[in-house]
N, CA and C atoms of all chains as a GROMACS GRO file, in nm:
protein
  630
    1MET      N    1  12.723  12.234  10.234
    1MET     CA    2  12.692  12.095  10.269
    1MET      C    3  12.816  12.009  10.250
    2ASN      N    4  12.869  11.953  10.359
    2ASN     CA    5  12.985  11.867  10.345
    2ASN      C    6  12.943  11.724  10.313
    3ALA      N    7  13.043  11.635  10.302
    3ALA     CA    8  13.014  11.498  10.256
    3ALA      C    9  12.925  11.425  10.355
    4ARG      N   10  12.951  11.449  10.484
    4ARG     CA   11  12.874  11.377  10.586
    4ARG      C   12  12.726  11.419  10.582
    5THR      N   13  12.702  11.549  10.573
    5THR     CA   14  12.563  11.597  10.566
    5THR      C   15  12.493  11.542  10.444
    6ALA      N   16  12.566  11.540  10.331
    6ALA     CA   17  12.505  11.488  10.207
    6ALA      C   18  12.467  11.342  10.224
    7LEU      N   19  12.556  11.267  10.291
    7LEU     CA   20  12.528  11.125  10.311
    7LEU      C   21  12.406  11.105  10.399
    8VAL      N   22  12.398  11.182  10.509
    8VAL     CA   23  12.283  11.169  10.600
    8VAL      C   24  12.154  11.206  10.527
    9THR      N   25  12.161  11.315  10.446
    9THR     CA   26  12.043  11.356  10.370
    9THR      C   27  11.998  11.247  10.274
   10ALA      N   28  12.097  11.191  10.201
   10ALA     CA   29  12.064  11.087  10.104
   10ALA      C   30  12.003  10.967  10.173
   11LEU      N   31  12.060  10.929  10.289
   11LEU     CA   32  12.007  10.813  10.361
   11LEU      C   33  11.865  10.838  10.409
   12GLU      N   34  11.840  10.961  10.457
   12GLU     CA   35  11.707  10.989  10.507
   12GLU      C   36  11.604  10.985  10.395
   13VAL      N   37  11.639  11.049  10.281
   13VAL     CA   38  11.546  11.048  10.168
   13VAL      C   39  11.523  10.906  10.119
   14LEU      N   40  11.630  10.827  10.116
   14LEU     CA   41  11.616  10.686  10.074
   14LEU      C   42  11.522  10.611  10.168
   15GLY      N   43  11.538  10.636  10.298
   15GLY     CA   44  11.451  10.569  10.395
   15GLY      C   45  11.306  10.606  10.375
   16TRP      N   46  11.278  10.736  10.360
   16TRP     CA   47  11.141  10.782  10.335
   16TRP      C   48  11.087  10.720  10.206
   17TRP      N   49  11.175  10.718  10.103
   17TRP     CA   50  11.134  10.668   9.971
   17TRP      C   51  11.090  10.522   9.982
   18ALA      N   52  11.174  10.442  10.051
   18ALA     CA   53  11.142  10.300  10.067
   18ALA      C   54  11.012  10.282  10.144
   19ALA      N   55  10.998  10.357  10.254
   19ALA     CA   56  10.878  10.341  10.337
   19ALA      C   57  10.752  10.382  10.260
   20LEU      N   58  10.760  10.494  10.187
   20LEU     CA   59  10.642  10.543  10.114
   20LEU      C   60  10.607  10.452   9.997
   21THR      N   61  10.712  10.397   9.930
   21THR     CA   62  10.684  10.302   9.822
   21THR      C   63  10.614  10.178   9.876
   22LEU      N   64  10.661  10.131   9.991
   22LEU     CA   65  10.598  10.016  10.055
   22LEU      C   66  10.452  10.046  10.088
   23LEU      N   67  10.428  10.166  10.141
   23LEU     CA   68  10.291  10.205  10.175
   23LEU      C   69  10.203  10.206  10.051
   24TRP      N   70  10.256  10.261   9.941
   24TRP     CA   71  10.182  10.265   9.816
   24TRP      C   72  10.143  10.123   9.771
   25LEU      N   73  10.243  10.032   9.776
   25LEU     CA   74  10.219   9.895   9.728
   25LEU      C   75  10.117   9.823   9.815
   26VAL      N   76  10.110   9.863   9.943
   26VAL     CA   77  10.012   9.799  10.031
   26VAL      C   78   9.871   9.851  10.001
   27LEU      N   79   9.862   9.978   9.966
   27LEU     CA   80   9.729  10.040   9.954
   27LEU      C   81   9.661  10.016   9.820
   28ILE      N   82   9.736   9.981   9.715
   28ILE     CA   83   9.672   9.961   9.585
   28ILE      C   84   9.612   9.821   9.577
   29SER      N   85   9.526   9.800   9.475
   29SER     CA   86   9.458   9.671   9.466
   29SER      C   87   9.538   9.569   9.385
   30THR      N   88   9.589   9.610   9.266
   30THR     CA   89   9.668   9.517   9.186
   30THR      C   90   9.804   9.578   9.156
   31VAL      N   91   9.910   9.497   9.170
   31VAL     CA   92  10.046   9.545   9.149
   31VAL      C   93  10.088   9.513   9.005
   32ASP      N   94  10.112   9.619   8.924
   32ASP     CA   95  10.167   9.597   8.789
   32ASP      C   96  10.273   9.703   8.760
   33THR      N   97  10.328   9.700   8.640
   33THR     CA   98  10.441   9.787   8.609
   33THR      C   99  10.405   9.934   8.620
   34LEU      N  100  10.288   9.970   8.569
   34LEU     CA  101  10.246  10.110   8.574
   34LEU      C  102  10.235  10.158   8.719
   35GLU      N  103  10.179  10.073   8.804
   35GLU     CA  104  10.167  10.110   8.946
   35GLU      C  105  10.304  10.130   9.009
   36TRP      N  106  10.398  10.042   8.973
   36TRP     CA  107  10.534  10.056   9.023
   36TRP      C  108  10.591  10.193   8.982
   37ALA      N  109  10.575  10.228   8.852
   37ALA     CA  110  10.632  10.354   8.802
   37ALA      C  111  10.571  10.473   8.873
   38VAL      N  112  10.436  10.475   8.876
   38VAL     CA  113  10.368  10.588   8.939
   38VAL      C  114  10.400  10.593   9.089
   39GLY      N  115  10.398  10.474   9.152
   39GLY     CA  116  10.419  10.467   9.297
   39GLY      C  117  10.557  10.514   9.338
   40THR      N  118  10.660  10.465   9.270
   40THR     CA  119  10.795  10.504   9.308
   40THR      C  120  10.818  10.654   9.281
   41SER      N  121  10.761  10.706   9.171
   41SER     CA  122  10.776  10.849   9.142
   41SER      C  123  10.709  10.933   9.250
   42ALA      N  124  10.584  10.899   9.282
   42ALA     CA  125  10.513  10.975   9.385
   42ALA      C  126  10.583  10.963   9.519
   43ALA      N  127  10.636  10.843   9.550
   43ALA     CA  128  10.702  10.822   9.677
   43ALA      C  129  10.830  10.904   9.686
   44LEU      N  130  10.900  10.923   9.572
   44LEU     CA  131  11.022  11.003   9.575
   44LEU      C  132  10.989  11.150   9.605
   45VAL      N  133  10.886  11.202   9.539
   45VAL     CA  134  10.842  11.339   9.569
   45VAL      C  135  10.803  11.350   9.716
   46GLY      N  136  10.728  11.248   9.764
   46GLY     CA  137  10.686  11.247   9.904
   46GLY      C  138  10.805  11.241   9.999
   47ALA      N  139  10.908  11.166   9.960
   47ALA     CA  140  11.024  11.152  10.047
   47ALA      C  141  11.097  11.285  10.065
   48VAL      N  142  11.116  11.357   9.953
   48VAL     CA  143  11.183  11.488   9.960
   48VAL      C  144  11.098  11.583  10.044
   49THR      N  145  10.965  11.582  10.022
   49THR     CA  146  10.876  11.668  10.098
   49THR      C  147  10.877  11.633  10.247
   50ALA      N  148  10.881  11.502  10.276
   50ALA     CA  149  10.880  11.458  10.416
   50ALA      C  150  11.004  11.508  10.489
   51ARG      N  151  11.118  11.502  10.421
   51ARG     CA  152  11.241  11.550  10.486
   51ARG      C  153  11.233  11.700  10.510
   52ALA      N  154  11.183  11.773  10.410
   52ALA     CA  155  11.170  11.918  10.426
   52ALA      C  156  11.076  11.951  10.541
   53ALA      N  157  10.964  11.877  10.550
   53ALA     CA  158  10.868  11.902  10.657
   53ALA      C  159  10.929  11.871  10.793
   54ARG      N  160  11.002  11.761  10.802
   54ARG     CA  161  11.063  11.724  10.930
   54ARG      C  162  11.164  11.828  10.974
   55ARG      N  163  11.241  11.879  10.879
   55ARG     CA  164  11.339  11.983  10.915
   55ARG      C  165  11.270  12.111  10.957
   56ALA      N  166  11.159  12.145  10.885
   56ALA     CA  167  11.087  12.268  10.920
   56ALA      C  168  11.030  12.259  11.061
   57VAL      N  169  10.978  12.143  11.099
   57VAL     CA  170  10.922  12.126  11.233
   57VAL      C  171  11.034  12.124  11.336
   58GLY      N  172  11.144  12.054  11.305
   58GLY     CA  173  11.252  12.041  11.400
   58GLY      C  174  11.324  12.172  11.426
   59ALA      N  175  11.314  12.267  11.332
   59ALA     CA  176  11.387  12.393  11.345
   59ALA      C  177  11.319  12.492  11.439
   60ARG      N  178  11.195  12.464  11.481
   60ARG     CA  179  11.123  12.559  11.566
   60ARG      C  180  11.189  12.578  11.701
   61MET      N  181   7.095   9.205  10.243
   61MET     CA  182   7.157   9.229  10.374
   61MET      C  183   7.223   9.101  10.426
   62ASN      N  184   7.346   9.112  10.471
   62ASN     CA  185   7.411   9.000  10.539
   62ASN      C  186   7.457   9.048  10.677
   63GLY      N  187   7.527   8.960  10.750
   63GLY     CA  188   7.568   8.993  10.885
   63GLY      C  189   7.654   9.119  10.893
   64TRP      N  190   7.742   9.136  10.793
   64TRP     CA  191   7.832   9.252  10.792
   64TRP      C  192   7.752   9.382  10.778
   65THR      N  193   7.661   9.383  10.679
   65THR     CA  194   7.587   9.508  10.656
   65THR      C  195   7.491   9.537  10.772
   66TRP      N  196   7.435   9.429  10.833
   66TRP     CA  197   7.350   9.451  10.950
   66TRP      C  198   7.431   9.516  11.062
   67THR      N  199   7.549   9.457  11.089
   67THR     CA  200   7.634   9.512  11.194
   67THR      C  201   7.672   9.656  11.163
   68ALA      N  202   7.707   9.680  11.036
   68ALA     CA  203   7.746   9.815  10.998
   68ALA      C  204   7.630   9.912  11.016
   69THR      N  205   7.509   9.870  10.977
   69THR     CA  206   7.393   9.958  10.990
   69THR      C  207   7.368   9.993  11.136
   70ILE      N  208   7.373   9.890  11.222
   70ILE     CA  209   7.348   9.917  11.365
   70ILE      C  210   7.459  10.006  11.422
   71ALA      N  211   7.584   9.973  11.388
   71ALA     CA  212   7.696  10.050  11.441
   71ALA      C  213   7.690  10.196  11.395
   72LEU      N  214   7.658  10.214  11.266
   72LEU     CA  215   7.650  10.350  11.214
   72LEU      C  216   7.533  10.425  11.276
   73GLY      N  217   7.418  10.355  11.286
   73GLY     CA  218   7.299  10.420  11.340
   73GLY      C  219   7.318  10.462  11.485
   74VAL      N  220   7.363  10.367  11.568
   74VAL     CA  221   7.378  10.396  11.710
   74VAL      C  222   7.498  10.489  11.734
   75GLY      N  223   7.614  10.450  11.678
   75GLY     CA  224   7.736  10.525  11.705
   75GLY      C  225   7.733  10.666  11.650
   76VAL      N  226   7.709  10.678  11.519
   76VAL     CA  227   7.711  10.811  11.459
   76VAL      C  228   7.590  10.893  11.505
   77GLY      N  229   7.476  10.823  11.529
   77GLY     CA  230   7.360  10.894  11.584
   77GLY      C  231   7.393  10.958  11.718
   78ALA      N  232   7.457  10.880  11.806
   78ALA     CA  233   7.496  10.932  11.936
   78ALA      C  234   7.597  11.046  11.921
   79ALA      N  235   7.689  11.031  11.825
   79ALA     CA  236   7.791  11.134  11.804
   79ALA      C  237   7.726  11.264  11.756
   80VAL      N  238   7.631  11.253  11.663
   80VAL     CA  239   7.563  11.374  11.613
   80VAL      C  240   7.486  11.440  11.727
   81TRP      N  241   7.418  11.358  11.808
   81TRP     CA  242   7.345  11.413  11.923
   81TRP      C  243   7.443  11.486  12.017
   82GLY      N  244   7.560  11.426  12.040
   82GLY     CA  245   7.659  11.489  12.126
   82GLY      C  246   7.711  11.619  12.068
   83VAL      N  247   7.719  11.627  11.935
   83VAL     CA  248   7.773  11.748  11.873
   83VAL      C  249   7.673  11.864  11.883
   84VAL      N  250   7.544  11.833  11.870
   84VAL     CA  251   7.445  11.942  11.864
   84VAL      C  252   7.394  11.983  12.001
   85THR      N  253   7.425  11.910  12.107
   85THR     CA  254   7.373  11.946  12.239
   85THR      C  255   7.488  11.955  12.339
   86GLY      N  256   7.460  12.018  12.452
   86GLY     CA  257   7.553  12.016  12.564
   86GLY      C  258   7.662  12.121  12.555
   87PRO      N  259   7.751  12.119  12.654
   87PRO     CA  260   7.859  12.218  12.660
   87PRO      C  261   7.966  12.191  12.554
   88LEU      N  262   8.052  12.293  12.534
   88LEU     CA  263   8.153  12.284  12.428
   88LEU      C  264   8.243  12.164  12.447
   89ARG      N  265   8.282  12.134  12.571
   89ARG     CA  266   8.378  12.024  12.594
   89ARG      C  267   8.320  11.891  12.549
   90ARG      N  268   8.186  11.877  12.557
   90ARG     CA  269   8.125  11.753  12.510
   90ARG      C  270   8.114  11.753  12.358
   91ARG      N  271   8.084  11.868  12.302
   91ARG     CA  272   8.066  11.876  12.157
   91ARG      C  273   8.195  11.841  12.083
   92VAL      N  274   8.310  11.894  12.130
   92VAL     CA  275   8.434  11.867  12.058
   92VAL      C  276   8.471  11.719  12.067
   93VAL      N  277   8.444  11.659  12.183
   93VAL     CA  278   8.474  11.516  12.197
   93VAL      C  279   8.386  11.435  12.102
   94ALA      N  280   8.257  11.469  12.096
   94ALA     CA  281   8.166  11.396  12.006
   94ALA      C  282   8.207  11.415  11.861
   95GLN      N  283   8.248  11.537  11.826
   95GLN     CA  284   8.294  11.561  11.689
   95GLN      C  285   8.416  11.475  11.658
   96ASN      N  286   8.507  11.466  11.756
   96ASN     CA  287   8.628  11.386  11.734
   96ASN      C  288   8.593  11.237  11.718
   97LEU      N  289   8.499  11.190  11.800
   97LEU     CA  290   8.468  11.046  11.797
   97LEU      C  291   8.381  11.008  11.677
   98SER      N  292   8.317  11.107  11.614
   98SER     CA  293   8.227  11.072  11.504
   98SER      C  294   8.301  11.001  11.390
   99SER      N  295   8.421  11.049  11.356
   99SER     CA  296   8.496  10.983  11.248
   99SER      C  297   8.544  10.845  11.292
  100ALA      N  298   8.581  10.832  11.421
  100ALA     CA  299   8.627  10.702  11.471
  100ALA      C  300   8.512  10.603  11.479
  101LEU      N  301   8.389  10.651  11.488
  101LEU     CA  302   8.274  10.561  11.489
  101LEU      C  303   8.230  10.527  11.347
  102ALA      N  304   8.247  10.621  11.254
  102ALA     CA  305   8.199  10.599  11.117
  102ALA      C  306   8.294  10.510  11.038
  103ALA      N  307   8.426  10.526  11.060
  103ALA     CA  308   8.524  10.452  10.978
  103ALA      C  309   8.510  10.300  10.992
  104PRO      N  310   8.497  10.244  11.115
  104PRO     CA  311   8.476  10.099  11.123
  104PRO      C  312   8.348  10.055  11.053
  105GLY      N  313   8.244  10.141  11.056
  105GLY     CA  314   8.122  10.109  10.983
  105GLY      C  315   8.148  10.096  10.833
  106LEU      N  316   8.231  10.186  10.780
  106LEU     CA  317   8.265  10.178  10.637
  106LEU      C  318   8.344  10.052  10.606
  107LEU      N  319   8.434  10.013  10.699
  107LEU     CA  320   8.510   9.889  10.680
  107LEU      C  321   8.416   9.769  10.675
  108LEU      N  322   8.317   9.769  10.766
  108LEU     CA  323   8.220   9.659  10.768
  108LEU      C  324   8.138   9.656  10.640
  109LEU      N  325   8.102   9.774  10.589
  109LEU     CA  326   8.024   9.779  10.465
  109LEU      C  327   8.108   9.729  10.348
  110ALA      N  328   8.238   9.764  10.346
  110ALA     CA  329   8.326   9.715  10.238
  110ALA      C  330   8.328   9.563  10.237
  111GLN      N  331   8.336   9.505  10.358
  111GLN     CA  332   8.334   9.358  10.367
  111GLN      C  333   8.198   9.303  10.327
  112GLY      N  334   8.092   9.369  10.372
  112GLY     CA  335   7.958   9.320  10.347
  112GLY      C  336   7.923   9.320  10.199
  113TYR      N  337   7.966   9.424  10.128
  113TYR     CA  338   7.936   9.433   9.985
  113TYR      C  339   8.042   9.362   9.900
  114GLY      N  340   8.149   9.312   9.964
  114GLY     CA  341   8.253   9.243   9.890
  114GLY      C  342   8.330   9.334   9.796
  115ARG      N  343   8.343   9.461   9.834
  115ARG     CA  344   8.415   9.556   9.749
  115ARG      C  345   8.531   9.617   9.828
  116PRO      N  346   8.651   9.559   9.814
  116PRO     CA  347   8.766   9.607   9.891
  116PRO      C  348   8.799   9.754   9.864
  117ALA      N  349   8.756   9.806   9.747
  117ALA     CA  350   8.788   9.945   9.716
  117ALA      C  351   8.723  10.040   9.816
  118TYR      N  352   8.611   9.997   9.877
  118TYR     CA  353   8.544  10.086   9.972
  118TYR      C  354   8.626  10.109  10.098
  119VAL      N  355   8.730  10.024  10.119
  119VAL     CA  356   8.817  10.044  10.236
  119VAL      C  357   8.885  10.181  10.227
  120ASP      N  358   8.904  10.229  10.102
  120ASP     CA  359   8.969  10.358  10.084
  120ASP      C  360   8.891  10.472  10.150
  121LEU      N  361   8.759  10.458  10.154
  121LEU     CA  362   8.677  10.561  10.221
  121LEU      C  363   8.712  10.567  10.369
  122ALA      N  364   8.722  10.448  10.431
  122ALA     CA  365   8.758  10.443  10.573
  122ALA      C  366   8.898  10.498  10.594
  123LEU      N  367   8.989  10.466  10.501
  123LEU     CA  368   9.126  10.516  10.511
  123LEU      C  369   9.127  10.669  10.509
  124LEU      N  370   9.051  10.726  10.416
  124LEU     CA  371   9.045  10.872  10.404
  124LEU      C  372   8.985  10.935  10.529
  125LEU      N  373   8.879  10.872  10.580
  125LEU     CA  374   8.814  10.926  10.700
  125LEU      C  375   8.907  10.917  10.820
  126ALA      N  376   8.978  10.802  10.832
  126ALA     CA  377   9.071  10.785  10.943
  126ALA      C  378   9.183  10.887  10.937
  127LEU      N  379   9.217  10.930  10.815
  127LEU     CA  380   9.326  11.027  10.797
  127LEU      C  381   9.277  11.170  10.823
  128LEU      N  382   9.160  11.204  10.766
  128LEU     CA  383   9.114  11.342  10.771
  128LEU      C  384   9.038  11.377  10.900
  129GLY      N  385   8.976  11.276  10.963
  129GLY     CA  386   8.901  11.303  11.085
  129GLY      C  387   8.986  11.367  11.194
  130PRO      N  388   9.097  11.302  11.235
  130PRO     CA  389   9.182  11.362  11.337
  130PRO      C  390   9.240  11.497  11.294
  131VAL      N  391   9.269  11.513  11.164
  131VAL     CA  392   9.321  11.642  11.118
  131VAL      C  393   9.218  11.752  11.143
  132GLY      N  394   9.090  11.720  11.114
  132GLY     CA  395   8.983  11.817  11.140
  132GLY      C  396   8.973  11.851  11.287
  133THR      N  397   8.988  11.748  11.371
  133THR     CA  398   8.981  11.772  11.516
  133THR      C  399   9.096  11.862  11.561
  134LEU      N  400   9.214  11.842  11.502
  134LEU     CA  401   9.328  11.925  11.540
  134LEU      C  402   9.301  12.071  11.506
  135VAL      N  403   9.232  12.096  11.394
  135VAL     CA  404   9.196  12.234  11.359
  135VAL      C  405   9.104  12.292  11.466
  136PHE      N  406   9.003  12.213  11.508
  136PHE     CA  407   8.913  12.259  11.614
  136PHE      C  408   8.991  12.285  11.743
  137ALA      N  409   9.082  12.192  11.776
  137ALA     CA  410   9.159  12.204  11.900
  137ALA      C  411   9.239  12.334  11.898
  138ARG      N  412   9.290  12.370  11.781
  138ARG     CA  413   9.370  12.492  11.770
  138ARG      C  414   9.282  12.617  11.779
  139LEU      N  415   9.171  12.614  11.702
  139LEU     CA  416   9.086  12.733  11.697
  139LEU      C  417   9.014  12.758  11.829
  140LEU      N  418   8.978  12.649  11.900
  140LEU     CA  419   8.899  12.663  12.022
  140LEU      C  420   8.987  12.653  12.147
  141ALA      N  421   9.120  12.662  12.130
  141ALA     CA  422   9.212  12.638  12.241
  141ALA      C  423   9.180  12.730  12.359
  142ASP      N  424   9.149  12.858  12.332
  142ASP     CA  425   9.123  12.952  12.441
  142ASP      C  426   8.995  12.915  12.516
  143ASP      N  427   8.890  12.875  12.442
  143ASP     CA  428   8.763  12.839  12.506
  143ASP      C  429   8.775  12.709  12.585
  144LEU      N  430   8.861  12.618  12.534
  144LEU     CA  431   8.873  12.487  12.598
  144LEU      C  432   8.970  12.490  12.716
  145ALA      N  433   9.054  12.594  12.724
  145ALA     CA  434   9.157  12.595  12.828
  145ALA      C  435   9.094  12.598  12.966
  146GLY      N  436   8.985  12.674  12.984
  146GLY     CA  437   8.923  12.683  13.115
  146GLY      C  438   8.837  12.564  13.151
  147ASP      N  439   8.792  12.490  13.050
  147ASP     CA  440   8.699  12.378  13.073
  147ASP      C  441   8.736  12.264  12.979
  148PRO      N  442   8.854  12.204  12.999
  148PRO     CA  443   8.902  12.106  12.902
  148PRO      C  444   8.822  11.976  12.908
  149PRO      N  445   8.806  11.906  12.793
  149PRO     CA  446   8.734  11.780  12.792
  149PRO      C  447   8.812  11.672  12.865
  150ARG      N  448   8.740  11.591  12.940
  150ARG     CA  449   8.799  11.473  13.005
  150ARG      C  450   8.709  11.356  12.974
  151ALA      N  451   8.738  11.286  12.866
  151ALA     CA  452   8.648  11.178  12.823
  151ALA      C  453   8.728  11.058  12.780
  152TRP      N  454   8.826  11.019  12.863
  152TRP     CA  455   8.914  10.911  12.820
  152TRP      C  456   8.842  10.778  12.814
  153ALA      N  457   8.743  10.757  12.903
  153ALA     CA  458   8.672  10.629  12.900
  153ALA      C  459   8.602  10.610  12.766
  154VAL      N  460   8.528  10.713  12.722
  154VAL     CA  461   8.459  10.702  12.593
  154VAL      C  462   8.559  10.690  12.480
  155THR      N  463   8.665  10.769  12.484
  155THR     CA  464   8.765  10.766  12.377
  155THR      C  465   8.826  10.627  12.364
  156LEU      N  466   8.863  10.569  12.480
  156LEU     CA  467   8.925  10.436  12.476
  156LEU      C  468   8.824  10.330  12.433
  157ALA      N  469   8.698  10.347  12.472
  157ALA     CA  470   8.596  10.251  12.430
  157ALA      C  471   8.580  10.253  12.278
  158VAL      N  472   8.577  10.374  12.220
  158VAL     CA  473   8.563  10.385  12.075
  158VAL      C  474   8.687  10.330  12.005
  159ALA      N  475   8.806  10.356  12.063
  159ALA     CA  476   8.929  10.301  12.005
  159ALA      C  477   8.925  10.149  12.009
  160GLY      N  478   8.874  10.093  12.121
  160GLY     CA  479   8.863   9.948  12.131
  160GLY      C  480   8.766   9.891  12.029
  161TYR      N  481   8.656   9.963  12.006
  161TYR     CA  482   8.559   9.921  11.903
  161TYR      C  483   8.626   9.916  11.766
  162GLY      N  484   8.703  10.020  11.733
  162GLY     CA  485   8.775  10.020  11.606
  162GLY      C  486   8.872   9.904  11.595
  163ALA      N  487   8.943   9.877  11.707
  163ALA     CA  488   9.041   9.769  11.707
  163ALA      C  489   8.973   9.634  11.687
  164VAL      N  490   8.860   9.614  11.753
  164VAL     CA  491   8.788   9.486  11.739
  164VAL      C  492   8.744   9.466  11.595
  165VAL      N  493   8.685   9.572  11.534
  165VAL     CA  494   8.638   9.561  11.396
  165VAL      C  495   8.756   9.528  11.303
  166VAL      N  496   8.867   9.601  11.319
  166VAL     CA  497   8.982   9.578  11.230
  166VAL      C  498   9.037   9.437  11.248
  167LEU      N  499   9.046   9.390  11.374
  167LEU     CA  500   9.102   9.257  11.397
  167LEU      C  501   9.012   9.148  11.341
  168VAL      N  502   8.880   9.165  11.357
  168VAL     CA  503   8.787   9.066  11.301
  168VAL      C  504   8.801   9.062  11.149
  169LEU      N  505   8.806   9.180  11.086
  169LEU     CA  506   8.818   9.185  10.940
  169LEU      C  507   8.952   9.126  10.894
  170CYS      N  508   9.059   9.149  10.973
  170CYS     CA  509   9.189   9.090  10.940
  170CYS      C  510   9.180   8.938  10.944
  171ALA      N  511   9.112   8.886  11.047
  171ALA     CA  512   9.098   8.741  11.058
  171ALA      C  513   9.022   8.684  10.940
  172VAL      N  514   8.920   8.759  10.893
  172VAL     CA  515   8.840   8.711  10.779
  172VAL      C  516   8.920   8.722  10.650
  173THR      N  517   8.997   8.834  10.637
  173THR     CA  518   9.071   8.857  10.512
  173THR      C  519   9.184   8.757  10.494
  174GLY      N  520   9.252   8.724  10.604
  174GLY     CA  521   9.367   8.634  10.592
  174GLY      C  522   9.492   8.713  10.556
  175PRO      N  523   9.609   8.650  10.571
  175PRO     CA  524   9.734   8.722  10.548
  175PRO      C  525   9.748   8.768  10.402
  176GLY      N  526   9.810   8.884  10.386
  176GLY     CA  527   9.830   8.939  10.252
  176GLY      C  528   9.830   9.090  10.257
  177ARG      N  529   9.839   9.150  10.138
  177ARG     CA  530   9.845   9.297  10.131
  177ARG      C  531   9.717   9.360  10.184
  178ALA      N  532   9.602   9.295  10.157
  178ALA     CA  533   9.475   9.352  10.204
  178ALA      C  534   9.473   9.362  10.356
  179MET      N  535   9.532   9.262  10.423
  179MET     CA  536   9.535   9.264  10.568
  179MET      C  537   9.627   9.376  10.620
  180VAL      N  538   9.741   9.394  10.553
  180VAL     CA  539   9.831   9.502  10.594
  180VAL      C  540   9.761   9.636  10.577
  181LYS      N  541   9.683   9.649  10.467
  181LYS     CA  542   9.610   9.774  10.445
  181LYS      C  543   9.510   9.798  10.558
  182LEU      N  544   9.440   9.692  10.598
  182LEU     CA  545   9.345   9.705  10.709
  182LEU      C  546   9.418   9.748  10.836
  183LEU      N  547   9.535   9.690  10.860
  183LEU     CA  548   9.610   9.726  10.981
  183LEU      C  549   9.657   9.871  10.974
  184VAL      N  550   9.696   9.918  10.852
  184VAL     CA  551   9.735  10.058  10.837
  184VAL      C  552   9.616  10.149  10.869
  185VAL      N  553   9.499  10.113  10.816
  185VAL     CA  554   9.378  10.193  10.844
  185VAL      C  555   9.350  10.194  10.994
  186GLY      N  556   9.360  10.075  11.059
  186GLY     CA  557   9.334  10.068  11.202
  186GLY      C  558   9.432  10.152  11.283
  187ALA      N  559   9.560  10.145  11.246
  187ALA     CA  560   9.661  10.223  11.318
  187ALA      C  561   9.636  10.372  11.303
  188LEU      N  562   9.603  10.415  11.180
  188LEU     CA  563   9.571  10.556  11.157
  188LEU      C  564   9.449  10.598  11.237
  189LEU      N  565   9.349  10.511  11.237
  189LEU     CA  566   9.222  10.540  11.304
  189LEU      C  567   9.243  10.558  11.454
  190ILE      N  568   9.307  10.459  11.517
  190ILE     CA  569   9.321  10.461  11.663
  190ILE      C  570   9.427  10.563  11.704
  191GLY      N  571   9.542  10.559  11.636
  191GLY     CA  572   9.648  10.654  11.671
  191GLY      C  573   9.604  10.798  11.652
  192GLY      N  574   9.543  10.826  11.537
  192GLY     CA  575   9.497  10.962  11.509
  192GLY      C  576   9.394  11.008  11.610
  193ASN      N  577   9.304  10.917  11.646
  193ASN     CA  578   9.200  10.953  11.741
  193ASN      C  579   9.257  10.983  11.880
  194LEU      N  580   9.354  10.902  11.923
  194LEU     CA  581   9.412  10.925  12.055
  194LEU      C  582   9.492  11.056  12.057
  195VAL      N  583   9.566  11.082  11.949
  195VAL     CA  584   9.644  11.207  11.943
  195VAL      C  585   9.550  11.328  11.943
  196ALA      N  586   9.440  11.317  11.863
  196ALA     CA  587   9.346  11.429  11.856
  196ALA      C  588   9.277  11.451  11.990
  197SER      N  589   9.244  11.341  12.060
  197SER     CA  590   9.182  11.354  12.192
  197SER      C  591   9.276  11.424  12.289
  198ARG      N  592   9.403  11.387  12.282
  198ARG     CA  593   9.501  11.450  12.373
  198ARG      C  594   9.516  11.599  12.340
  199ALA      N  595   9.512  11.632  12.211
  199ALA     CA  596   9.521  11.772  12.172
  199ALA      C  597   9.402  11.851  12.225
  200LEU      N  598   9.282  11.791  12.221
  200LEU     CA  599   9.164  11.859  12.271
  200LEU      C  600   9.174  11.885  12.421
  201SER      N  601   9.237  11.790  12.494
  201SER     CA  602   9.250  11.805  12.639
  201SER      C  603   9.362  11.900  12.676
  202GLY      N  604   9.424  11.964  12.578
  202GLY     CA  605   9.535  12.056  12.607
  202GLY      C  606   9.663  11.982  12.633
  203GLY      N  607   9.679  11.863  12.574
  203GLY     CA  608   9.795  11.781  12.601
  203GLY      C  609   9.922  11.826  12.532
  204PHE      N  610   9.910  11.920  12.437
  204PHE     CA  611  10.028  11.968  12.362
  204PHE      C  612  10.040  12.119  12.380
  205PRO      N  613  10.073  12.164  12.502
  205PRO     CA  614  10.076  12.310  12.525
  205PRO      C  615  10.177  12.381  12.436
  206GLY      N  616  10.287  12.315  12.401
  206GLY     CA  617  10.391  12.381  12.319
  206GLY      C  618  10.345  12.411  12.178
  207SER      N  619  10.237  12.343  12.133
  207SER     CA  620  10.195  12.359  11.993
  207SER      C  621  10.136  12.495  11.966
  208ARG      N  622  10.108  12.576  12.071
  208ARG     CA  623  10.044  12.704  12.047
  208ARG      C  624  10.145  12.811  12.006
  209ARG      N  625  10.274  12.776  12.015
  209ARG     CA  626  10.374  12.876  11.974
  209ARG      C  627  10.362  12.905  11.825
  210GLY      N  628  10.324  12.798  11.748
  210GLY     CA  629  10.301  12.807  11.607
  210GLY      C  630  10.397  12.890  11.532
   0.00000   0.00000   0.00000
């Protein structure tokens, strides 16, 4: 993995992370610190998974 | 009972009743379409009930149904692809009518809710509901031939 690939990967994961965190914040009823912690953690896992899934589908 | 729950009761009774009737009778091409539309008919009913009972948490049920309904249809589309290939469903009028019903319910509820996170959530549910239903309908009609390579 060269520098450019690493940058593109990081940007994609960041994009997914931001979008999924936003989705989480929209779907919950009350926004507090615990929700932020759980939401951002879950969104990060989701972001990595989303990139892996997109690559798996794109590779067919 | 208020106006919301009355509307939801009628919509659920007529819509889901018709969908169940469509699933248990007729040729395969009609059954799969009715199965696909059943979730699209039930989810707006759940949204109306959430409004009627004043419990926003019930919106999550509609969200789940809007998410899982089309996924279930995609499974049917894949498993029944060989049977449906010779006699594919063509029911765009009904599909679009049900999508329009979902859109009307979501827009009315958005207008009642007012701007805010709750409204964005309703719009997300509506987008999942209508988008998922249209994609699943297209899959049933054999609209994604490349997907069989699996």
